[in-house]
Steps between C-alpha positions, in 0.01 A plus 500: 500500500442846339357546151658692209366720221681654201437855364650700211561880520617753239684699769570455868212728600254401227199278553544144378375431148499122565432303815537123497286256685578435863711192556419358841776363719799584273703735727703373796796604718803270531729546801829316558632482855844410637515301818831522698586278788606789720184701437164427650294654220544453123629788287322618184721470197258557207146626458363464142159603368423235241229524235437149375356638179837654415713192563695349212480129423829309511367170372413175668857361546797639696781287353615770256440793741749422780805628309338835408317584822664710766573385851215698652239449229141443621274265299128429544373155412143462375317217337593603149871574570745739664470882507733788606533876467518638144848661553636164611336316213653749257855408615438129456523349159210263471528263206218521259349173391449507128213319342556265218219659301514821303203652687559821689362576846321818589667747733309715744583813691391565855167661411409225258587243762276678750218500243557130436490431872180702532348314209612175657339603828176587318511169318551321831213694657283427197594136522416496870170678429428251225574212734278654767222557247539143372477376858185705559353370176578143602346556842195659336476210257531251784238691695275509195562132443399425857198725461408343166550155647279592793239656269504195274473276806199697624344489155566127481344451843196701392472288186527184711225626728278584203570161343422323827181704538389421145600137549281490810211658309545253212513207741187628673319531165624156400369356826168675443494362147573150627225539760267629229587200279431263788174682575409494130564128482287450811225716348521308173467177693209645696345630178536162338340336803224764505444454125469126543265555791299747293477254214386234743248737659374606157452138409316448826292814441418385148406162635282651775354742245404211273353314795293803611375560148416133474306534826315797347416287200357240738304764695362664188482227236440630148344252254349499155119522512332186373178673403645784293781532248792739572371549856678438831390466861673585831389282787217386272374855452476640150673829420384604153720724290244755375144363488353456849156391381386171645735530804400593851651832608605369840684210338679734265589734791629205704708375205644850461581503875679164470688624196591823683642311796687257273658785298597688817665192655686417179635858481607472864692173449652613170583846649341679204299816575154526339399782271166532679520389866199306626331436834392133516161474675350196325195622306544853637857551369617847396756634255712814556594756234826665623474774234166635619527863622253447782563230760126444555456433129808269471318183623263323264306176513695220343440439134680262268731647237796266550769773524662370818513141374662621178754697707595184694545299181720770349721500809560125450574546127175337393278606213158589635193404310225749461485712819138397559593131504589542866466140618685362195786737561513412870493130418796542263685701767438228761631237262825685433579614853391210722706232323245234588278516192 
């Protein structure tokens, strides 16, 4: 179906000063043929170029039109009513339906109608564009929702993995802690057993220590001299404190050797180091001075000053008598440490 366009000219030869929009599919050709029985081909009676944009509406009902229409009047029926040529519509009196209200309706000429149609077309196109844009927006939103859902799902999965990993680490630490608690309890039990064993061994050591010291007291008996006041003997040999007159030198040396060996053995059993280490050789015993600068001059013949005996008594929290009262101090030490006196 051809399209139509409207233009306005000042003169027949002048250029148009207005050109309407192109109306697609509004121009058609109507042909009416007569078919006779004695003729093989139909005969053309009417050929009419019809512009649908120029048709005149006749209303939506034909009841009042039959009496005014001619015998050969052509009508076109559309969805909104019946249309015909303008010269035919002008000869037909169409009743005007009056409104009950006092409002007046607007009237439009041809150009205004064309403008209204163009505006209507633009509105329709805008509406279609709006619908298309709304559809795109909805699709984009749905796509974004799917993407956001997928992103949230991935993030949630990552969080689940991290939680599971941390849960595994926590469970591992808890298991280690439980193992450590069990090990600690076992160690505490072992420590308690070891402590009890140590106490028992210390008691045994103390008992053996007392027995050994008692044996030393039996080996080197110290007694009060019957012939002299404030004098003591070791294995019946006198060891005077300061005055050696009236005593044989060999006896005094032997008593010093006995005393040296007794002090050394007591320090060994009590695990108390001596200030001046000694070498027990009976009457030929020696004493060592660890502070001497020369090693050859660090060894001296044994002489009685009572320093080592006083050191042993101090280690056992005993008050030593005069340092030169060596045998008296040793006798007191034997009494306190052997447990048999």
